[in-house]
C-alpha positions as a Markdown table, in Angstrom:
| # | Residue | x | y | z |
|---|---|---|---|---|
| 1 | Unk | 193.1 | -12.6 | 77.6 |
| 2 | Unk | 196.4 | -13.9 | 79.1 |
| 3 | Unk | 196.7 | -17.7 | 79.9 |
| 4 | Unk | 200.3 | -18.0 | 81.9 |
| 5 | Unk | 201.3 | -21.2 | 83.6 |
| 6 | Unk | 201.5 | -20.8 | 87.2 |
| 7 | Unk | 202.2 | -24.3 | 89.6 |
| 8 | Unk | 199.5 | -26.6 | 89.5 |
| 9 | Unk | 197.3 | -24.6 | 87.4 |
| 10 | Unk | 197.1 | -21.6 | 84.9 |
| 11 | Unk | 195.9 | -18.2 | 85.8 |
| 12 | Unk | 194.1 | -15.9 | 83.4 |
| 13 | Unk | 196.0 | -12.1 | 83.2 |
| 14 | Unk | 192.9 | -9.8 | 83.5 |
| 15 | Unk | 194.6 | -7.5 | 80.7 |
| 16 | Unk | 193.6 | -4.3 | 81.3 |
| 17 | Unk | 195.8 | -2.3 | 78.8 |
| 18 | Unk | 193.1 | -4.2 | 75.8 |
| 19 | Unk | 190.5 | -3.1 | 78.1 |
| 20 | Unk | 191.6 | -0.1 | 78.6 |
| 21 | Unk | 192.4 | 0.8 | 74.5 |
| 22 | Unk | 189.0 | -0.1 | 74.0 |
| 23 | Unk | 187.7 | 2.5 | 76.0 |
| 24 | Unk | 189.7 | 5.5 | 75.4 |
| 25 | Unk | 188.7 | 4.9 | 71.8 |
| 26 | Unk | 185.2 | 4.8 | 72.6 |
| 27 | Unk | 185.5 | 8.2 | 74.6 |
| 28 | Unk | 187.5 | 9.6 | 71.2 |
| 29 | Unk | 185.2 | 9.0 | 69.1 |
| 30 | Unk | 182.2 | 10.7 | 71.5 |
| 31 | Unk | 185.4 | 14.2 | 71.7 |
| 32 | Unk | 185.2 | 13.8 | 67.9 |
| 33 | Unk | 181.1 | 13.8 | 68.2 |
| 34 | Unk | 180.9 | 16.2 | 70.8 |
| 35 | Unk | 182.8 | 18.8 | 68.5 |
| 36 | Unk | 181.3 | 18.4 | 65.7 |
| 37 | Unk | 177.7 | 18.9 | 66.8 |
| 38 | Unk | 178.3 | 21.3 | 70.2 |
| 39 | Unk | 181.8 | 22.6 | 68.7 |
| 40 | Unk | 182.7 | 21.3 | 72.1 |
| 41 | Unk | 186.2 | 19.8 | 73.0 |
| 42 | Unk | 186.7 | 17.9 | 76.0 |
| 43 | Unk | 188.9 | 19.1 | 78.4 |
| 44 | Unk | 190.4 | 18.1 | 81.5 |
| 45 | Unk | 192.3 | 20.0 | 84.2 |
| 46 | Unk | 195.0 | 18.5 | 86.4 |
| 47 | Unk | 196.4 | 20.5 | 89.8 |
| 48 | Unk | 200.1 | 19.1 | 90.6 |
| 49 | Unk | 201.1 | 20.1 | 94.2 |
| 50 | Unk | 205.5 | 19.9 | 94.1 |
| 51 | Unk | 207.5 | 18.5 | 91.9 |
| 52 | Unk | 207.3 | 14.6 | 93.2 |
| 53 | Unk | 208.9 | 12.4 | 90.5 |
| 54 | Unk | 205.9 | 9.5 | 90.3 |
| 55 | Unk | 203.7 | 12.4 | 89.5 |
| 56 | Unk | 204.9 | 14.8 | 87.5 |
| 57 | Unk | 205.4 | 11.2 | 85.3 |
| 58 | Unk | 201.1 | 10.1 | 86.0 |
| 59 | Unk | 200.2 | 13.5 | 85.2 |
| 60 | Unk | 202.1 | 13.7 | 81.9 |
| 61 | Unk | 200.9 | 10.2 | 81.0 |
| 62 | Unk | 197.1 | 11.1 | 81.5 |
| 63 | Unk | 197.8 | 14.3 | 79.3 |
| 64 | Unk | 199.9 | 12.4 | 76.6 |
| 65 | Unk | 196.2 | 9.9 | 77.0 |
| 66 | Unk | 193.6 | 13.2 | 76.3 |
| 67 | Unk | 196.2 | 14.4 | 73.1 |
| 68 | Unk | 195.8 | 11.3 | 71.7 |
| 69 | Unk | 192.2 | 10.7 | 72.2 |
| 70 | Unk | 191.7 | 14.5 | 70.6 |
| 71 | Unk | 190.2 | 16.0 | 73.9 |
| 72 | Unk | 192.6 | 19.3 | 75.1 |
| 73 | Unk | 193.8 | 19.3 | 79.0 |
| 74 | Unk | 195.3 | 22.4 | 81.3 |
| 75 | Unk | 197.9 | 21.8 | 84.1 |
| 76 | Unk | 198.4 | 23.9 | 86.7 |
| 77 | Unk | 201.6 | 22.9 | 89.1 |
| 78 | Unk | 201.4 | 24.7 | 92.8 |
| 79 | Unk | 204.8 | 24.8 | 94.8 |
| 80 | Unk | 205.5 | 22.3 | 97.2 |
| 81 | Unk | 204.6 | 25.3 | 100.3 |
| 82 | Unk | 201.1 | 26.3 | 98.4 |
| 83 | Unk | 198.8 | 26.5 | 101.4 |
| 84 | Unk | 195.1 | 24.7 | 101.8 |
| 85 | Unk | 193.9 | 27.9 | 100.9 |
| 86 | Unk | 195.9 | 28.2 | 97.7 |
| 87 | Unk | 194.8 | 25.1 | 95.9 |
| 88 | Unk | 191.5 | 25.3 | 97.2 |
| 89 | Unk | 191.8 | 29.2 | 95.5 |
| 90 | Unk | 193.3 | 26.7 | 92.0 |
| 91 | Unk | 189.6 | 24.1 | 91.9 |
| 92 | Unk | 187.3 | 27.2 | 92.7 |
| 93 | Unk | 188.6 | 29.0 | 89.7 |
| 94 | Unk | 189.0 | 25.6 | 87.4 |
| 95 | Unk | 185.1 | 24.7 | 88.8 |
| 96 | Unk | 184.1 | 27.8 | 87.5 |
| 97 | Unk | 186.2 | 27.9 | 84.1 |
| 98 | Unk | 183.6 | 27.1 | 81.9 |
| 99 | Unk | 185.7 | 25.5 | 79.5 |
| 100 | Unk | 186.9 | 23.0 | 82.0 |
| 101 | Unk | 184.6 | 20.8 | 81.9 |
| 102 | Unk | 186.5 | 17.5 | 84.4 |
| 103 | Unk | 189.4 | 18.4 | 87.3 |
| 104 | Unk | 192.0 | 16.0 | 88.4 |
| 105 | Unk | 193.8 | 16.6 | 91.8 |
| 106 | Unk | 196.9 | 14.6 | 91.5 |
| 107 | Unk | 197.2 | 13.0 | 95.2 |
| 108 | Unk | 198.5 | 12.6 | 97.9 |
| 109 | Unk | 199.3 | 15.9 | 97.7 |
| 110 | Unk | 202.3 | 17.0 | 100.9 |
| 111 | Unk | 200.9 | 16.0 | 103.9 |
| 112 | Unk | 200.2 | 19.5 | 105.2 |
| 113 | Unk | 197.6 | 20.5 | 102.9 |
| 114 | Unk | 194.1 | 19.3 | 104.2 |
| 115 | Unk | 193.5 | 17.0 | 101.5 |
| 116 | Unk | 189.3 | 17.1 | 102.0 |
| 117 | Unk | 188.6 | 20.5 | 102.1 |
| 118 | Unk | 190.6 | 20.6 | 99.1 |
| 119 | Unk | 188.8 | 17.6 | 97.3 |
| 120 | Unk | 185.7 | 19.0 | 97.8 |
| 121 | Unk | 186.5 | 22.7 | 96.5 |
| 122 | Unk | 185.5 | 20.3 | 93.2 |
| 123 | Unk | 182.9 | 20.8 | 91.6 |
| 124 | Unk | 180.9 | 17.5 | 92.0 |
| 125 | Unk | 179.7 | 18.5 | 87.7 |
| 126 | Unk | 183.6 | 18.4 | 87.4 |
| 127 | Unk | 184.5 | 16.0 | 89.2 |
| 128 | Unk | 185.8 | 13.0 | 86.9 |
| 129 | Unk | 187.7 | 11.4 | 89.4 |
| 130 | Unk | 185.1 | 10.8 | 92.1 |
| 131 | Unk | 186.6 | 12.9 | 95.1 |
| 132 | Unk | 183.7 | 14.5 | 96.4 |
| 133 | Unk | 181.1 | 14.0 | 99.3 |
| 134 | Unk | 178.9 | 14.0 | 96.9 |
| 135 | Unk | 180.3 | 11.2 | 94.4 |
| 136 | Unk | 180.8 | 9.0 | 97.0 |
| 137 | Unk | 177.3 | 9.3 | 98.0 |
| 138 | Unk | 176.6 | 9.9 | 94.3 |
| 139 | Unk | 177.8 | 6.1 | 94.6 |
| 140 | Unk | 176.8 | 4.7 | 97.2 |
| 141 | Unk | 173.1 | 5.3 | 97.0 |
| 142 | Unk | 173.0 | 4.5 | 93.5 |
| 143 | Unk | 172.3 | 8.3 | 92.3 |
| 144 | Unk | 174.1 | 10.3 | 89.2 |
| 145 | Unk | 177.4 | 10.7 | 88.9 |
| 146 | Unk | 181.2 | 9.8 | 88.8 |
| 147 | Unk | 182.5 | 6.9 | 90.3 |
| 148 | Unk | 186.0 | 6.9 | 91.1 |
| 149 | Unk | 188.1 | 6.5 | 88.7 |
| 150 | Unk | 190.2 | 3.8 | 90.4 |
| 151 | Unk | 187.3 | 1.9 | 91.7 |
| 152 | Unk | 185.2 | 2.2 | 88.8 |
| 153 | Unk | 187.9 | 1.0 | 86.4 |
| 154 | Unk | 188.5 | -2.3 | 88.5 |
| 155 | Unk | 184.8 | -2.7 | 87.9 |
| 156 | Unk | 184.9 | -2.3 | 84.5 |
| 157 | Unk | 187.7 | -5.0 | 84.3 |
| 158 | Unk | 185.7 | -7.8 | 86.2 |
| 159 | Unk | 182.4 | -7.2 | 83.7 |
| 160 | Unk | 185.0 | -7.8 | 80.7 |
| 161 | Unk | 186.1 | -10.8 | 82.3 |
| 162 | Unk | 182.7 | -12.1 | 83.2 |
| 163 | Unk | 183.2 | -12.3 | 86.8 |
| 164 | Unk | 179.9 | -12.3 | 88.8 |
| 165 | Unk | 179.0 | -10.1 | 91.6 |
| 166 | Unk | 176.2 | -11.6 | 93.5 |
| 167 | Unk | 176.3 | -13.4 | 96.3 |
| 168 | Unk | 180.4 | -13.0 | 95.8 |
| 169 | Unk | 182.1 | -12.4 | 98.8 |
| 170 | Unk | 184.6 | -9.5 | 98.3 |
| 171 | Unk | 187.1 | -8.8 | 100.5 |
| 172 | Unk | 189.1 | -5.4 | 100.5 |
| 173 | Unk | 191.9 | -4.9 | 102.4 |
| 174 | Unk | 192.4 | -1.4 | 102.2 |
| 175 | Unk | 190.3 | 1.8 | 103.1 |
| 176 | Unk | 191.5 | 5.3 | 101.8 |
| 177 | Unk | 188.2 | 7.3 | 100.4 |
| 178 | Unk | 189.6 | 7.4 | 96.9 |
| 179 | Unk | 189.9 | 3.5 | 96.1 |
| 180 | Unk | 188.9 | 1.0 | 99.3 |
| 181 | Unk | 185.7 | 2.7 | 100.5 |
| 182 | Unk | 184.4 | 3.0 | 97.2 |
| 183 | Unk | 185.4 | 0.0 | 95.1 |
| 184 | Unk | 183.6 | -1.6 | 98.3 |
| 185 | Unk | 180.4 | 0.4 | 97.5 |
| 186 | Unk | 180.7 | -0.4 | 93.7 |
| 187 | Unk | 181.0 | -3.9 | 95.0 |
| 188 | Unk | 178.2 | -3.5 | 97.3 |
| 189 | Unk | 175.7 | -2.0 | 94.6 |
| 190 | Unk | 176.1 | -4.8 | 92.0 |
| 191 | Unk | 175.0 | -7.8 | 95.2 |
| 192 | Unk | 178.3 | -8.8 | 96.7 |
| 193 | Unk | 178.8 | -9.2 | 100.0 |
| 194 | Unk | 181.3 | -7.0 | 100.9 |
| 195 | Unk | 183.8 | -6.7 | 104.1 |
| 196 | Unk | 186.7 | -4.8 | 104.0 |
| 197 | Unk | 190.1 | -5.1 | 106.1 |
| 198 | Unk | 192.6 | -2.4 | 107.5 |
| 199 | Unk | 195.8 | -1.8 | 109.5 |
| 200 | Unk | 193.4 | -2.9 | 112.6 |
| 201 | Unk | 192.0 | -5.6 | 111.4 |
| 202 | Unk | 192.8 | -8.3 | 113.9 |
| 203 | Unk | 194.2 | -12.4 | 111.6 |
| 204 | Unk | 193.9 | -10.5 | 108.5 |
| 205 | Unk | 194.3 | -13.8 | 106.4 |
| 206 | Unk | 191.4 | -15.3 | 107.8 |
| 207 | Unk | 189.4 | -13.3 | 105.9 |
| 208 | Unk | 191.4 | -12.9 | 102.1 |
| 209 | Unk | 191.5 | -16.8 | 102.9 |
| 210 | Unk | 187.2 | -17.5 | 102.0 |
| 211 | Unk | 187.0 | -14.9 | 99.2 |
| 212 | Unk | 185.7 | -15.3 | 96.8 |
| 213 | Unk | 186.7 | -12.2 | 94.6 |
| 214 | Unk | 190.0 | -9.8 | 96.9 |
| 215 | Unk | 190.7 | -6.1 | 95.8 |
| 216 | Unk | 194.1 | -5.4 | 97.8 |
| 217 | Unk | 194.4 | -1.5 | 97.9 |
| 218 | Unk | 196.9 | -1.2 | 100.8 |
| 219 | Unk | 199.8 | 0.5 | 99.5 |
| 220 | Unk | 202.4 | -2.0 | 100.8 |
| 221 | Unk | 204.6 | -4.3 | 98.3 |
| 222 | Unk | 203.3 | -8.2 | 98.0 |
| 223 | Unk | 201.5 | -7.3 | 101.3 |
| 224 | Unk | 199.2 | -10.4 | 100.6 |
| 225 | Unk | 200.6 | -13.8 | 99.6 |
| 226 | Unk | 199.6 | -16.8 | 97.8 |
| 227 | Unk | 199.4 | -18.5 | 100.7 |
| 228 | Unk | 196.2 | -16.7 | 102.0 |
| 229 | Unk | 194.2 | -16.6 | 99.0 |
| 230 | Unk | 191.8 | -19.1 | 98.3 |
| 231 | Unk | 191.9 | -21.4 | 95.2 |
| 232 | Unk | 190.0 | -20.4 | 92.1 |
| 233 | Unk | 189.6 | -16.9 | 93.6 |
| 234 | Unk | 189.5 | -13.9 | 91.8 |
| 235 | Unk | 192.5 | -11.3 | 92.5 |
| 236 | Unk | 192.5 | -7.7 | 92.0 |
| 237 | Unk | 196.3 | -6.2 | 92.7 |
| 238 | Unk | 195.2 | -2.2 | 92.6 |
| 239 | Unk | 198.4 | -1.7 | 94.6 |
| 240 | Unk | 201.5 | 0.1 | 92.4 |
| 241 | Unk | 204.8 | 0.0 | 94.5 |
| 242 | Unk | 208.6 | 1.1 | 93.8 |
| 243 | Unk | 209.9 | -1.7 | 91.2 |
| 244 | Unk | 206.3 | -2.3 | 89.4 |
| 245 | Unk | 205.3 | -4.3 | 92.0 |
| 246 | Unk | 201.5 | -4.8 | 93.7 |
| 247 | Unk | 200.3 | -5.2 | 97.3 |
| 248 | Unk | 199.9 | -9.0 | 96.5 |
| 249 | Unk | 202.6 | -11.6 | 95.6 |
| 250 | Unk | 202.0 | -12.1 | 92.1 |
| 251 | Unk | 204.4 | -15.6 | 91.3 |
| 252 | Unk | 202.6 | -17.7 | 94.6 |
| 253 | Unk | 198.8 | -15.7 | 94.0 |
| 254 | Unk | 198.9 | -17.0 | 90.4 |
| 255 | Unk | 199.7 | -20.6 | 91.6 |
| 256 | Unk | 195.7 | -20.2 | 93.4 |
| 257 | Unk | 193.5 | -17.9 | 91.5 |
| 258 | Unk | 191.4 | -18.6 | 88.7 |
| 259 | Unk | 192.1 | -14.4 | 87.6 |
| 260 | Unk | 194.3 | -12.6 | 88.3 |
| 261 | Unk | 195.7 | -8.4 | 87.5 |
| 262 | Unk | 199.0 | -8.3 | 86.9 |
| 263 | Unk | 200.8 | -5.5 | 88.2 |
| 264 | Unk | 202.2 | -2.8 | 85.8 |
| 265 | Unk | 198.9 | -3.9 | 83.0 |
| 266 | Unk | 196.4 | -4.6 | 84.8 |
| 267 | Unk | 194.2 | -1.6 | 87.0 |
| 268 | Unk | 196.3 | 1.3 | 86.4 |
| 269 | Unk | 195.5 | 1.1 | 82.6 |
| 270 | Unk | 191.6 | 1.0 | 83.3 |
| 271 | Unk | 191.9 | 3.8 | 85.6 |
| 272 | Unk | 192.9 | 6.9 | 83.2 |
| 273 | Unk | 190.7 | 4.8 | 80.5 |
| 274 | Unk | 187.9 | 5.5 | 83.4 |
| 275 | Unk | 189.0 | 8.9 | 83.7 |
| 276 | Unk | 189.3 | 10.0 | 79.8 |
| 277 | Unk | 185.4 | 8.9 | 79.3 |
| 278 | Unk | 184.4 | 10.2 | 82.0 |
| 279 | Unk | 185.8 | 14.1 | 81.1 |
| 280 | Unk | 183.7 | 13.3 | 78.1 |
| 281 | Unk | 180.7 | 12.8 | 79.6 |
| 282 | Unk | 181.0 | 15.8 | 82.0 |
| 283 | Unk | 181.6 | 18.0 | 78.8 |
| 284 | Unk | 178.9 | 16.1 | 77.5 |
| 285 | Unk | 176.4 | 16.8 | 79.8 |
| 286 | Unk | 178.2 | 20.9 | 80.4 |
| 287 | Unk | 177.2 | 21.0 | 76.7 |
| 288 | Unk | 173.6 | 20.8 | 76.9 |
| 289 | Unk | 173.5 | 23.2 | 79.5 |
| 290 | Unk | 174.7 | 25.6 | 77.6 |
């Protein structure tokens, strides 16, 4: 836990790197136990369409984390010209492969591909990134399934810092199907009162200024200024933009917030940690059915 002096007070930086390290260590121990008990090494398959440098970096990072945790990984790279049918066929093949326990489709995919159709080709029991309709419904109704990795990581980080959610007003800025919408569902399940804001919201600041918990997931650098944040709010910046900046203007927000996630080092590490943890869980469940 780090205290950063800012403005008239101090703010606690929510250290995702340290929290994520503990989750990965626990996942590694569970992976080792599964290998010893059942002869199964958890395997995460990553699929990338095209050669976007940032996406390549993210995929390599996930593969490296798998190796450090004693897990296996596969990587499939399709050309930029790949069709939706080709991508669906790849994901279907991986879903049927007994040696693959979790599947991650690196997103976004090229615009000519039907991303939703691709997500739905992932078997629910291998959807460790929580992107299918099945996983979203499970989150919404509190049924067994895998949470979306980034929203799941956000909830774990809030728990790490003892943030009480019940009865609090949570404002989510952004409504993407893999971040904004599911994080709102997870907050609602924990009895927060949730408001979604988006590109059609009129007077965004009128909502953010009343948020006890603010989740910025809009994908625009420094989009939310500290002047539009409630004093003492918990600020979760889930954005990651060129130049290592988030969706929140950090300095001005830190002057108002009680807790805030830095970028980088906040939400990002938690996403990968939850992804690995859920891959081990998927492998354990699949091994139990053999």
